[in-house]
MIDOSE-1310 file (N, C-alpha, C; in nm, 2 decimals, decimal comma, always signed):
residues 283
miyq	-2,78/+0,57/+0,07/-2,89/+0,60/+0,01/-2,94/+0,70/-0,07; -2,93/+0,69/-0,19/-3,00/+0,83/-0,23/-3,10/+0,82/-0,27; -3,18/+0,95/-0,22/-3,28/+1,01/-0,25/-3,30/+1,15/-0,32; -3,46/+1,19/-0,32/-3,48/+1,27/-0,36/-3,57/+1,33/-0,33
iqpl	-3,57/+1,44/-0,30/-3,67/+1,51/-0,21/-3,75/+1,66/-0,31; -3,90/+1,61/-0,34/-3,93/+1,70/-0,41/-3,98/+1,88/-0,34; -3,91/+1,94/-0,36/-3,95/+2,09/-0,27/-4,09/+2,17/-0,32; -4,18/+2,18/-0,25/-4,28/+2,24/-0,24/-4,31/+2,32/-0,40
npva	-4,43/+2,32/-0,45/-4,41/+2,38/-0,55/-4,45/+2,57/-0,52; -4,40/+2,65/-0,53/-4,42/+2,79/-0,50/-4,55/+2,92/-0,54; -4,55/+2,83/-0,71/-4,67/+2,86/-0,75/-4,76/+2,84/-0,68; -4,87/+2,95/-0,61/-5,01/+2,87/-0,61/-5,09/+2,85/-0,70
ldlg	-5,10/+2,90/-0,83/-5,19/+2,95/-0,93/-5,14/+2,99/-1,11; -5,17/+2,88/-1,16/-5,06/+2,91/-1,33/-5,19/+2,93/-1,39; -5,21/+3,03/-1,43/-5,31/+3,05/-1,56/-5,32/+3,09/-1,67; -5,15/+3,08/-1,70/-5,07/+3,05/-1,81/-5,03/+3,22/-1,85
fltv	-5,16/+3,31/-1,86/-5,14/+3,49/-1,87/-5,10/+3,53/-1,70; -5,15/+3,45/-1,62/-5,16/+3,48/-1,46/-5,07/+3,41/-1,42; -5,00/+3,42/-1,31/-4,89/+3,30/-1,20/-4,91/+3,37/-1,05; -5,00/+3,31/-0,99/-4,95/+3,34/-0,84/-4,90/+3,28/-0,79
ywyg	-4,81/+3,36/-0,70/-4,73/+3,27/-0,61/-4,77/+3,27/-0,44; -4,71/+3,12/-0,41/-4,74/+3,16/-0,24/-4,72/+3,23/-0,15; -4,55/+3,26/-0,22/-4,47/+3,39/-0,15/-4,56/+3,52/-0,13; -4,64/+3,57/-0,22/-4,74/+3,69/-0,21/-4,85/+3,62/-0,16
liig	-4,90/+3,55/-0,15/-5,05/+3,50/-0,08/-5,01/+3,52/+0,06; -4,90/+3,42/+0,12/-4,94/+3,43/+0,21/-4,88/+3,59/+0,34; -4,82/+3,63/+0,27/-4,74/+3,80/+0,28/-4,89/+3,86/+0,28; -4,94/+3,87/+0,17/-5,08/+3,93/+0,18/-5,20/+3,87/+0,29
fgaf	-5,16/+3,77/+0,29/-5,26/+3,66/+0,39/-5,23/+3,72/+0,59; -5,12/+3,75/+0,58/-5,10/+3,79/+0,71/-5,05/+3,92/+0,74; -5,06/+4,01/+0,62/-5,14/+4,18/+0,62/-5,28/+4,19/+0,69; -5,34/+4,06/+0,59/-5,51/+4,08/+0,66/-5,54/+4,03/+0,77
lgyl	-5,49/+3,91/+0,83/-5,51/+3,89/+0,96/-5,46/+4,00/+1,02; -5,31/+4,14/+0,99/-5,30/+4,16/+1,12/-5,39/+4,29/+1,11; -5,43/+4,33/+0,99/-5,52/+4,43/+0,97/-5,69/+4,40/+1,07; -5,74/+4,31/+1,06/-5,86/+4,21/+1,14/-5,81/+4,22/+1,28
lanr	-5,69/+4,25/+1,31/-5,63/+4,24/+1,51/-5,63/+4,39/+1,52; -5,55/+4,47/+1,43/-5,55/+4,66/+1,46/-5,66/+4,66/+1,46; -5,78/+4,67/+1,34/-5,94/+4,69/+1,36/-6,04/+4,70/+1,44; -5,99/+4,58/+1,51/-6,10/+4,54/+1,65/-6,06/+4,64/+1,75
eavk	-5,88/+4,65/+1,79/-5,85/+4,74/+1,88/-5,89/+4,85/+1,87; -5,88/+4,90/+1,77/-5,90/+5,03/+1,74/-6,04/+5,06/+1,78; -6,12/+5,00/+1,74/-6,28/+5,05/+1,77/-6,26/+5,03/+1,89; -6,21/+4,96/+1,97/-6,22/+4,93/+2,11/-6,16/+5,09/+2,20
rglp	-6,04/+5,18/+2,10/-5,97/+5,33/+2,21/-5,98/+5,43/+2,09; -6,14/+5,42/+2,02/-6,26/+5,54/+1,99/-6,22/+5,58/+1,85; -6,15/+5,50/+1,78/-6,08/+5,57/+1,64/-6,20/+5,50/+1,58; -6,24/+5,54/+1,45/-6,32/+5,54/+1,37/-6,27/+5,34/+1,27
kdmf	-6,39/+5,31/+1,28/-6,37/+5,18/+1,21/-6,29/+5,13/+1,06; -6,28/+5,27/+0,99/-6,20/+5,26/+0,88/-6,11/+5,30/+0,92; -6,00/+5,33/+1,05/-5,93/+5,40/+1,00/-5,78/+5,31/+0,96; -5,77/+5,17/+1,04/-5,70/+5,14/+0,98/-5,66/+5,08/+0,85
advl	-5,77/+5,04/+0,80/-5,85/+5,01/+0,61/-5,74/+5,15/+0,56; -5,75/+5,26/+0,62/-5,72/+5,40/+0,53/-5,58/+5,41/+0,55; -5,51/+5,38/+0,67/-5,39/+5,37/+0,68/-5,30/+5,22/+0,58; -5,34/+5,14/+0,59/-5,33/+5,01/+0,48/-5,31/+5,05/+0,38
lyai	-5,41/+5,13/+0,32/-5,45/+5,16/+0,21/-5,32/+5,23/+0,12; -5,29/+5,30/+0,19/-5,12/+5,40/+0,18/-5,00/+5,31/+0,18; -4,98/+5,24/+0,31/-4,92/+5,13/+0,35/-4,81/+5,09/+0,30; -4,94/+4,96/+0,26/-4,90/+4,84/+0,22/-4,82/+4,84/+0,03
pvai	-4,87/+4,91/+0,01/-4,75/+4,96/-0,13/-4,66/+5,03/-0,15; -4,60/+5,15/-0,03/-4,53/+5,20/+0,02/-4,44/+5,07/+0,09; -4,44/+5,05/+0,20/-4,36/+4,88/+0,20/-4,35/+4,83/+0,17; -4,41/+4,75/+0,04/-4,37/+4,69/-0,10/-4,23/+4,71/-0,13
isar	-4,26/+4,86/-0,16/-4,12/+4,94/-0,26/-4,12/+4,94/-0,18; -4,10/+5,02/-0,05/-3,93/+5,05/+0,03/-3,86/+4,88/+0,12; -3,95/+4,80/+0,11/-3,87/+4,66/+0,14/-3,83/+4,64/+0,01; -3,86/+4,64/-0,12/-3,81/+4,59/-0,22/-3,67/+4,67/-0,29
lyyv	-3,67/+4,80/-0,22/-3,55/+4,92/-0,27/-3,48/+4,87/-0,16; -3,49/+4,86/-0,05/-3,40/+4,83/+0,11/-3,31/+4,72/+0,01; -3,36/+4,61/-0,04/-3,34/+4,46/-0,05/-3,18/+4,49/-0,17; -3,28/+4,58/-0,25/-3,21/+4,61/-0,38/-3,08/+4,66/-0,35
ifkw	-3,07/+4,75/-0,28/-2,97/+4,86/-0,24/-2,85/+4,80/-0,15; -2,88/+4,69/-0,12/-2,79/+4,63/-0,06/-2,74/+4,50/-0,12; -2,82/+4,50/-0,19/-2,73/+4,39/-0,30/-2,73/+4,45/-0,49; -2,62/+4,54/-0,44/-2,62/+4,60/-0,56/-2,59/+4,60/-0,68
dyys	-2,46/+4,48/-0,62/-2,40/+4,44/-0,66/-2,47/+4,36/-0,79; -2,58/+4,25/-0,77/-2,59/+4,16/-0,84/-2,69/+4,24/-0,93; -2,78/+4,36/-0,91/-2,88/+4,40/-0,96/-2,86/+4,46/-1,01; -2,73/+4,49/-1,05/-2,66/+4,61/-1,16/-2,62/+4,57/-1,26
qhpg	-2,64/+4,41/-1,25/-2,56/+4,31/-1,36/-2,69/+4,27/-1,37; -2,83/+4,25/-1,32/-2,94/+4,21/-1,34/-3,02/+4,27/-1,35; -3,06/+4,40/-1,42/-3,18/+4,50/-1,40/-3,33/+4,45/-1,39; -3,32/+4,37/-1,47/-3,46/+4,29/-1,50/-3,52/+4,23/-1,41
qila	-3,45/+4,21/-1,31/-3,47/+4,16/-1,17/-3,51/+4,19/-1,07; -3,48/+4,33/-1,06/-3,54/+4,44/-0,96/-3,68/+4,39/-0,95; -3,79/+4,42/-1,02/-3,89/+4,39/-1,02/-3,96/+4,28/-1,00; -3,88/+4,15/-1,01/-3,87/+4,01/-0,96/-3,94/+3,99/-0,81
iweg	-4,04/+4,07/-0,71/-4,04/+4,04/-0,59/-4,07/+3,91/-0,58; -4,15/+3,86/-0,65/-4,22/+3,70/-0,64/-4,13/+3,63/-0,64; -4,04/+3,66/-0,72/-3,93/+3,53/-0,61/-3,85/+3,55/-0,48; -3,92/+3,64/-0,41/-3,86/+3,67/-0,25/-3,75/+3,80/-0,29
glai	-3,68/+3,91/-0,18/-3,63/+3,97/-0,20/-3,72/+4,08/-0,12; -3,73/+4,06/-0,01/-3,86/+4,17/+0,07/-3,80/+4,16/+0,15; -3,74/+4,29/+0,21/-3,69/+4,32/+0,31/-3,73/+4,35/+0,42; -3,72/+4,30/+0,59/-3,83/+4,36/+0,62/-3,83/+4,49/+0,64
hggl	-3,67/+4,53/+0,76/-3,67/+4,64/+0,81/-3,70/+4,75/+0,72; -3,69/+4,75/+0,52/-3,72/+4,83/+0,48/-3,85/+4,84/+0,44; -3,93/+4,74/+0,48/-4,05/+4,75/+0,47/-4,14/+4,83/+0,58; -4,08/+4,82/+0,69/-4,11/+4,83/+0,84/-4,09/+5,06/+0,82
igal	-3,97/+5,07/+0,77/-3,91/+5,21/+0,73/-4,00/+5,26/+0,66; -4,07/+5,19/+0,54/-4,20/+5,28/+0,47/-4,29/+5,34/+0,57; -4,34/+5,16/+0,62/-4,53/+5,18/+0,63/-4,46/+5,28/+0,77; -4,35/+5,26/+0,85/-4,38/+5,40/+0,97/-4,37/+5,54/+0,96
itgy	-4,31/+5,58/+0,85/-4,30/+5,67/+0,76/-4,42/+5,73/+0,69; -4,50/+5,63/+0,60/-4,64/+5,64/+0,62/-4,75/+5,64/+0,68; -4,73/+5,62/+0,79/-4,80/+5,63/+0,92/-4,82/+5,73/+0,99; -4,71/+5,82/+0,99/-4,63/+5,92/+1,08/-4,74/+5,99/+0,96
ifak	-4,71/+6,00/+0,85/-4,77/+6,15/+0,75/-4,93/+6,13/+0,79; -4,97/+6,00/+0,77/-5,14/+5,96/+0,79/-5,18/+6,02/+0,88; -5,08/+5,98/+1,04/-5,16/+6,08/+1,17/-5,22/+6,19/+1,16; -5,07/+6,27/+1,12/-5,05/+6,40/+1,11/-5,17/+6,47/+1,03
krgv	-5,18/+6,37/+0,90/-5,28/+6,44/+0,84/-5,47/+6,40/+0,94; -5,47/+6,29/+0,99/-5,63/+6,26/+1,03/-5,62/+6,29/+1,19; -5,50/+6,40/+1,25/-5,53/+6,46/+1,37/-5,54/+6,40/+1,47; -5,47/+6,31/+1,46/-5,44/+6,11/+1,54/-5,28/+6,08/+1,59
sfwk	-5,32/+6,11/+1,77/-5,14/+6,05/+1,77/-5,08/+5,88/+1,70; -4,98/+5,96/+1,62/-4,92/+5,89/+1,59/-4,90/+5,76/+1,70; -4,83/+5,80/+1,79/-4,82/+5,71/+1,91/-4,91/+5,57/+1,97; -5,00/+5,66/+1,92/-5,22/+5,58/+1,96/-5,20/+5,48/+1,83
ladi	-5,18/+5,51/+1,71/-5,19/+5,39/+1,61/-5,07/+5,31/+1,63; -4,97/+5,34/+1,68/-4,84/+5,23/+1,64/-4,84/+5,13/+1,75; -4,93/+5,19/+1,90/-4,92/+5,07/+2,02/-5,07/+5,00/+1,94; -5,13/+5,03/+1,88/-5,27/+4,96/+1,84/-5,18/+4,84/+1,73
aaps	-5,14/+4,88/+1,63/-5,05/+4,86/+1,56/-4,98/+4,73/+1,56; -4,90/+4,77/+1,70/-4,79/+4,66/+1,70/-4,76/+4,55/+1,72; -4,92/+4,45/+1,73/-4,90/+4,31/+1,78/-4,92/+4,27/+1,59; -4,99/+4,34/+1,56/-5,04/+4,28/+1,43/-4,94/+4,34/+1,33
illg	-4,85/+4,39/+1,38/-4,77/+4,40/+1,26/-4,61/+4,28/+1,29; -4,62/+4,25/+1,39/-4,52/+4,13/+1,43/-4,61/+3,96/+1,38; -4,78/+3,97/+1,37/-4,79/+3,87/+1,34/-4,82/+3,88/+1,19; -4,79/+3,99/+1,09/-4,79/+3,97/+0,98/-4,64/+3,95/+0,97
qaig	-4,51/+3,99/+1,02/-4,38/+3,94/+0,98/-4,39/+3,75/+1,04; -4,51/+3,75/+1,13/-4,49/+3,58/+1,16/-4,54/+3,50/+1,04; -4,59/+3,55/+1,03/-4,69/+3,49/+0,90/-4,58/+3,45/+0,80; -4,56/+3,58/+0,73/-4,46/+3,64/+0,63/-4,35/+3,58/+0,59
rwgn	-4,32/+3,47/+0,73/-4,16/+3,41/+0,68/-4,22/+3,27/+0,61; -4,36/+3,23/+0,66/-4,37/+3,09/+0,52/-4,33/+3,15/+0,41; -4,36/+3,26/+0,37/-4,36/+3,33/+0,22/-4,23/+3,26/+0,21; -4,09/+3,30/+0,27/-3,95/+3,27/+0,28/-3,94/+3,09/+0,26
fmnq	-4,06/+3,03/+0,34/-4,06/+2,85/+0,32/-4,05/+2,83/+0,23; -4,18/+2,89/+0,17/-4,20/+2,83/+0,04/-4,07/+2,85/-0,07; -4,04/+2,98/-0,09/-3,90/+2,95/-0,20/-3,80/+2,94/-0,14; -3,78/+2,88/-0,05/-3,70/+2,76/+0,03/-3,54/+2,88/+0,08
eahg	-3,62/+2,98/+0,12/-3,47/+3,10/+0,12/-3,50/+3,16/+0,30; -3,41/+3,21/+0,31/-3,43/+3,27/+0,46/-3,39/+3,16/+0,53; -3,34/+3,09/+0,53/-3,29/+2,95/+0,61/-3,13/+2,95/+0,71; -3,06/+2,91/+0,77/-2,95/+2,88/+0,82/-2,87/+2,82/+0,71
gpvd	-2,76/+2,76/+0,78/-2,69/+2,69/+0,74/-2,70/+2,56/+0,74; -2,61/+2,48/+0,70/-2,64/+2,31/+0,69/-2,68/+2,25/+0,82; -2,76/+2,21/+0,84/-2,73/+2,09/+0,95/-2,74/+1,95/+0,90; -2,74/+1,86/+1,03/-2,70/+1,72/+0,99/-2,87/+1,69/+0,99
pefl	-3,00/+1,63/+0,90/-3,14/+1,57/+0,95/-3,15/+1,54/+1,07; -3,10/+1,47/+1,21/-3,13/+1,44/+1,22/-3,09/+1,54/+1,38; -3,12/+1,65/+1,36/-3,09/+1,73/+1,39/-3,21/+1,82/+1,40; -3,27/+1,82/+1,29/-3,44/+1,91/+1,23/-3,54/+1,77/+1,29
hrlq	-3,47/+1,64/+1,36/-3,56/+1,54/+1,37/-3,59/+1,57/+1,54; -3,42/+1,59/+1,62/-3,49/+1,61/+1,73/-3,57/+1,74/+1,78; -3,63/+1,83/+1,68/-3,71/+1,95/+1,72/-3,84/+1,94/+1,69; -3,82/+1,76/+1,67/-3,94/+1,73/+1,64/-4,07/+1,82/+1,55
lpqf	-3,96/+1,85/+1,46/-4,03/+1,93/+1,36/-4,18/+1,81/+1,23; -4,24/+1,88/+1,17/-4,35/+1,82/+1,10/-4,22/+1,78/+0,97; -4,26/+1,66/+0,94/-4,20/+1,61/+0,81/-4,19/+1,73/+0,65; -4,28/+1,82/+0,66/-4,31/+1,87/+0,53/-4,19/+1,99/+0,56
iidq	-4,16/+1,99/+0,69/-4,10/+2,15/+0,68/-3,90/+2,10/+0,66; -3,92/+1,97/+0,74/-3,79/+1,88/+0,72/-3,72/+1,88/+0,62; -3,85/+1,84/+0,51/-3,84/+1,80/+0,37/-3,76/+1,92/+0,29; -3,87/+2,05/+0,30/-3,84/+2,13/+0,25/-3,72/+2,25/+0,26
myin	-3,65/+2,21/+0,39/-3,55/+2,24/+0,46/-3,38/+2,14/+0,33; -3,45/+2,06/+0,26/-3,32/+2,03/+0,23/-3,34/+2,07/+0,03; -3,22/+2,10/+0,05/-3,21/+2,20/-0,08/-3,05/+2,15/-0,13; -3,07/+2,14/-0,22/-2,93/+2,07/-0,37/-2,84/+1,99/-0,24
gqhy	-2,90/+1,92/-0,19/-2,85/+1,81/-0,12/-2,81/+1,80/-0,03; -2,86/+1,91/+0,07/-2,81/+2,00/+0,23/-2,95/+2,01/+0,31; -2,96/+1,96/+0,43/-3,04/+1,99/+0,50/-2,98/+2,14/+0,56; -3,02/+2,24/+0,57/-3,04/+2,36/+0,66/-3,12/+2,43/+0,82
hptf	-3,05/+2,49/+0,82/-3,09/+2,56/+0,98/-3,27/+2,62/+0,90; -3,36/+2,59/+0,96/-3,54/+2,67/+0,95/-3,50/+2,82/+1,03; -3,43/+2,87/+1,00/-3,44/+3,02/+1,02/-3,59/+3,08/+1,06; -3,62/+3,06/+0,90/-3,79/+3,17/+0,88/-3,83/+3,06/+1,00
lyes	-3,85/+2,96/+1,03/-3,98/+2,91/+1,11/-3,88/+2,94/+1,28; -3,80/+2,95/+1,28/-3,72/+3,02/+1,43/-3,78/+3,17/+1,43; -3,73/+3,25/+1,34/-3,79/+3,38/+1,35/-3,97/+3,37/+1,38; -4,04/+3,29/+1,31/-4,23/+3,35/+1,34/-4,22/+3,26/+1,46
lwsl	-4,17/+3,11/+1,50/-4,21/+3,13/+1,63/-4,20/+3,29/+1,76; -4,04/+3,27/+1,74/-4,03/+3,41/+1,84/-4,17/+3,49/+1,82; -4,18/+3,56/+1,65/-4,28/+3,62/+1,65/-4,38/+3,62/+1,70; -4,46/+3,51/+1,69/-4,54/+3,47/+1,76/-4,56/+3,47/+1,93
lgva	-4,54/+3,44/+1,98/-4,46/+3,45/+2,11/-4,50/+3,64/+2,16; -4,40/+3,68/+2,05/-4,43/+3,80/+2,11/-4,49/+3,90/+2,07; -4,62/+3,84/+1,98/-4,77/+3,88/+1,96/-4,88/+3,84/+2,09; -4,83/+3,73/+2,16/-4,91/+3,69/+2,29/-4,84/+3,81/+2,40
iliy	-4,74/+3,83/+2,41/-4,72/+3,91/+2,54/-4,73/+4,05/+2,49; -4,77/+4,10/+2,33/-4,81/+4,21/+2,33/-4,93/+4,27/+2,38; -4,99/+4,14/+2,36/-5,15/+4,13/+2,37/-5,20/+4,17/+2,50; -5,06/+4,09/+2,58/-5,09/+4,07/+2,74/-5,07/+4,21/+2,78
lrrv	-4,95/+4,27/+2,68/-4,96/+4,42/+2,78/-5,01/+4,58/+2,75; -5,13/+4,50/+2,68/-5,24/+4,59/+2,62/-5,32/+4,63/+2,75; -5,29/+4,52/+2,90/-5,36/+4,53/+3,01/-5,29/+4,57/+3,10; -5,14/+4,57/+3,10/-5,04/+4,67/+3,21/-5,12/+4,85/+3,21
nlrr	-5,11/+4,85/+3,08/-5,15/+5,02/+3,00/-5,04/+5,05/+3,03; -4,96/+5,01/+2,95/-4,83/+5,14/+2,94/-4,83/+5,30/+2,92; -4,79/+5,33/+2,95/-4,76/+5,51/+2,89/-4,71/+5,46/+2,69; -4,83/+5,61/+2,63/-4,80/+5,57/+2,49/-4,68/+5,59/+2,41
gqlf	-4,66/+5,50/+2,32/-4,55/+5,50/+2,30/-4,50/+5,34/+2,31; -4,51/+5,26/+2,49/-4,41/+5,20/+2,50/-4,43/+5,01/+2,46; -4,62/+5,07/+2,39/-4,59/+4,87/+2,34/-4,51/+4,86/+2,22; -4,55/+5,00/+2,11/-4,45/+4,96/+2,01/-4,33/+4,99/+2,04
fayv	-4,24/+5,03/+2,09/-4,10/+5,02/+2,19/-4,06/+4,88/+2,23; -4,19/+4,83/+2,24/-4,15/+4,71/+2,35/-4,14/+4,60/+2,23; -4,24/+4,61/+2,09/-4,24/+4,54/+1,99/-4,08/+4,57/+1,97; -4,05/+4,66/+1,95/-3,95/+4,74/+1,87/-3,82/+4,63/+1,95
iwys	-3,86/+4,63/+2,08/-3,66/+4,57/+2,10/-3,73/+4,41/+2,07; -3,84/+4,43/+2,08/-3,85/+4,20/+2,14/-3,78/+4,19/+1,99; -3,84/+4,22/+1,87/-3,83/+4,18/+1,75/-3,68/+4,20/+1,71; -3,65/+4,32/+1,76/-3,51/+4,30/+1,69/-3,40/+4,22/+1,77
vgrf	-3,46/+4,21/+1,93/-3,35/+4,10/+1,99/-3,33/+3,95/+1,92; -3,50/+3,89/+1,93/-3,51/+3,80/+1,85/-3,41/+3,76/+1,69; -3,45/+3,88/+1,61/-3,38/+3,89/+1,49/-3,24/+3,91/+1,47; -3,16/+3,94/+1,57/-3,02/+3,97/+1,58/-2,94/+3,87/+1,61
fieg	-2,99/+3,72/+1,70/-2,94/+3,64/+1,67/-2,96/+3,53/+1,59; -3,10/+3,54/+1,55/-3,18/+3,44/+1,43/-3,06/+3,47/+1,32; -3,07/+3,59/+1,28/-2,95/+3,69/+1,18/-2,82/+3,63/+1,17; -2,75/+3,59/+1,30/-2,61/+3,52/+1,31/-2,65/+3,40/+1,21
lrtd	-2,76/+3,31/+1,22/-2,76/+3,14/+1,19/-2,79/+3,17/+0,98; -2,82/+3,26/+0,97/-2,83/+3,28/+0,83/-2,69/+3,29/+0,78; -2,75/+3,23/+0,64/-2,66/+3,23/+0,52/-2,65/+3,33/+0,42; -2,79/+3,39/+0,43/-2,83/+3,47/+0,31/-2,84/+3,65/+0,36
slmm	-2,79/+3,69/+0,44/-2,77/+3,82/+0,48/-2,73/+3,93/+0,40; -2,79/+4,03/+0,41/-2,76/+4,16/+0,33/-2,62/+4,20/+0,39; -2,54/+4,22/+0,38/-2,43/+4,26/+0,44/-2,39/+4,42/+0,40; -2,31/+4,48/+0,53/-2,32/+4,63/+0,51/-2,16/+4,63/+0,54
fdll	-2,10/+4,70/+0,41/-1,94/+4,73/+0,34/-1,87/+4,57/+0,39; -1,96/+4,48/+0,35/-1,86/+4,38/+0,32/-1,82/+4,29/+0,43; -1,82/+4,34/+0,58/-1,81/+4,33/+0,72/-1,92/+4,30/+0,80; -2,04/+4,34/+0,82/-2,09/+4,32/+0,92/-2,30/+4,27/+0,86
rtaq	-2,31/+4,21/+0,94/-2,47/+4,18/+0,86/-2,52/+4,31/+0,91; -2,63/+4,35/+0,81/-2,68/+4,48/+0,79/-2,85/+4,43/+0,90; -2,89/+4,32/+0,90/-2,99/+4,32/+1,00/-2,96/+4,29/+1,18; -2,84/+4,26/+1,16/-2,76/+4,28/+1,32/-2,76/+4,43/+1,35
vvsl	-2,71/+4,53/+1,21/-2,67/+4,65/+1,26/-2,82/+4,74/+1,28; -2,89/+4,70/+1,20/-3,00/+4,78/+1,23/-3,08/+4,72/+1,36; -3,08/+4,59/+1,44/-3,14/+4,58/+1,51/-3,10/+4,62/+1,66; -2,94/+4,64/+1,67/-2,88/+4,74/+1,77/-2,92/+4,83/+1,73
vsii	-2,92/+4,93/+1,66/-2,99/+5,03/+1,64/-3,11/+5,06/+1,71; -3,20/+4,97/+1,67/-3,35/+4,98/+1,73/-3,32/+4,99/+1,87; -3,30/+4,87/+1,92/-3,27/+4,86/+2,05/-3,21/+4,95/+2,13; -3,15/+5,02/+2,07/-3,02/+5,14/+2,17/-3,14/+5,26/+2,13
gavv	-3,16/+5,28/+1,98/-3,32/+5,38/+1,98/-3,45/+5,37/+2,06; -3,49/+5,25/+2,10/-3,59/+5,29/+2,12/-3,59/+5,29/+2,27; -3,51/+5,24/+2,36/-3,47/+5,23/+2,49/-3,45/+5,36/+2,52; -3,34/+5,45/+2,42/-3,30/+5,65/+2,42/-3,43/+5,67/+2,43
liiy	-3,57/+5,64/+2,36/-3,65/+5,73/+2,31/-3,78/+5,73/+2,43; -3,79/+5,61/+2,48/-3,88/+5,53/+2,60/-3,79/+5,68/+2,75; -3,69/+5,66/+2,78/-3,66/+5,75/+2,88/-3,66/+5,88/+2,82; -3,65/+5,93/+2,69/-3,65/+6,07/+2,67/-3,75/+6,13/+2,68
rnkm	-3,90/+6,06/+2,63/-4,02/+6,08/+2,64/-4,05/+6,10/+2,76; -4,07/+5,99/+2,84/-4,08/+5,98/+3,02/-4,01/+6,16/+3,06; -3,93/+6,12/+3,07/-3,86/+6,24/+3,10/-3,87/+6,41/+3,03; -3,94/+6,43/+2,95/-3,98/+6,51/+2,83/-4,13/+6,53/+2,91
glad	-4,20/+6,48/+2,96/-4,39/+6,47/+2,98/-4,43/+6,43/+2,82; -4,35/+6,34/+2,75/-4,45/+6,33/+2,58/-4,53/+6,21/+2,63; -4,49/+6,14/+2,71/-4,56/+6,00/+2,72/-4,67/+6,00/+2,83; -4,71/+6,09/+2,87/-4,82/+6,07/+2,99/-4,96/+6,00/+3,00
eryl	-4,99/+6,05/+2,86/-5,07/+5,93/+2,82/-5,07/+5,82/+2,83; -5,21/+5,74/+2,87/-5,16/+5,57/+2,82/-5,23/+5,49/+2,72; -5,18/+5,38/+2,77/-5,29/+5,28/+2,61/-5,36/+5,31/+2,64; -5,47/+5,29/+2,78/-5,63/+5,25/+2,72/-5,65/+5,38/+2,82
daep	-5,61/+5,48/+2,80/-5,69/+5,58/+2,83/-5,76/+5,70/+2,71; -5,91/+5,71/+2,78/-5,96/+5,75/+2,66/-5,97/+5,85/+2,58; -6,00/+5,88/+2,41/-5,94/+6,01/+2,34/-5,96/+6,15/+2,41; -5,96/+6,26/+2,48/-5,98/+6,37/+2,50/-6,06/+6,37/+2,39
ekkk	-6,16/+6,46/+2,47/-6,31/+6,54/+2,38/-6,22/+6,64/+2,25; -6,17/+6,72/+2,33/-6,11/+6,78/+2,23/-5,96/+6,78/+2,13; -5,97/+6,61/+2,11/-5,89/+6,55/+2,00/-5,97/+6,44/+1,95; -6,05/+6,53/+1,91/-6,16/+6,39/+1,79/-6,03/+6,37/+1,70
vkkk	-6,06/+6,26/+1,59/-6,04/+6,23/+1,52/-6,07/+6,31/+1,39; -6,00/+6,34/+1,35/-6,09/+6,39/+1,18/-6,12/+6,24/+1,10; -6,25/+6,29/+1,07/-6,32/+6,18/+0,95/-6,25/+6,26/+0,82; -6,25/+6,07/+0,72/-6,22/+6,13/+0,63/-6,37/+6,22/+0,52
ksk	-6,26/+6,30/+0,40/-6,38/+6,41/+0,38/-6,45/+6,31/+0,31; -6,54/+6,35/+0,25/-6,66/+6,26/+0,16/-6,67/+6,36/+0,06; -6,65/+6,29/-0,10/-6,67/+6,36/-0,17/-6,80/+6,34/-0,28
């Protein structure tokens, strides 16, 4: 029996002069929830309540630009022939690793300007970043992208997936691995673990490194299932290479910072009086 499955509409709102896509709305929603989580924790840790609002004011646009730039660079064979598509981010094509690089650089500069520990900000933000990634993957779901290789529909049913996910993974006459879902669930589990690790009172920076390691391990294996991976030298999956480098780098930095006495302060330690955070100057 031949049947047709109508995919979900990637357009959330079409006003004629303005088209709003689910992809952007979902990513924005993930960023908003991440902000709420980080802001609440920042206040507990003695930071000004507007600290993360100020960070995101700069980090979000930089992250979007760097995420797109990263994607375009590794897809340059296509975009060099279709330059008009470079700005079409509503169709997908935001690389998480590119966005993280931009956001981290922005966060580092911001921390230096405000006189607050970058590692303290990174530790607080770690669960929020992972939460945003978990929710953002559903934007890929709406665009029917970031999926894996072909599978039988029976396999998806054995996973006890809701029918709307199974239907959305039916693309051009074939069902595919919902790798977006695998990564989303892995990330959500990571959020719970990172929030628990706050109570363990790790050394400063280690909560962020735990995020890097957790996400990178999951991404390495999940990336191996995908069919749309960005490639390095046409031989290696870029995300897998970056994941391996991130894991090794995180472990090396943990050891180095501990050995050099750069991580003596702990996550739950109060901010010393001599290191009061600089407040934003009012104009």
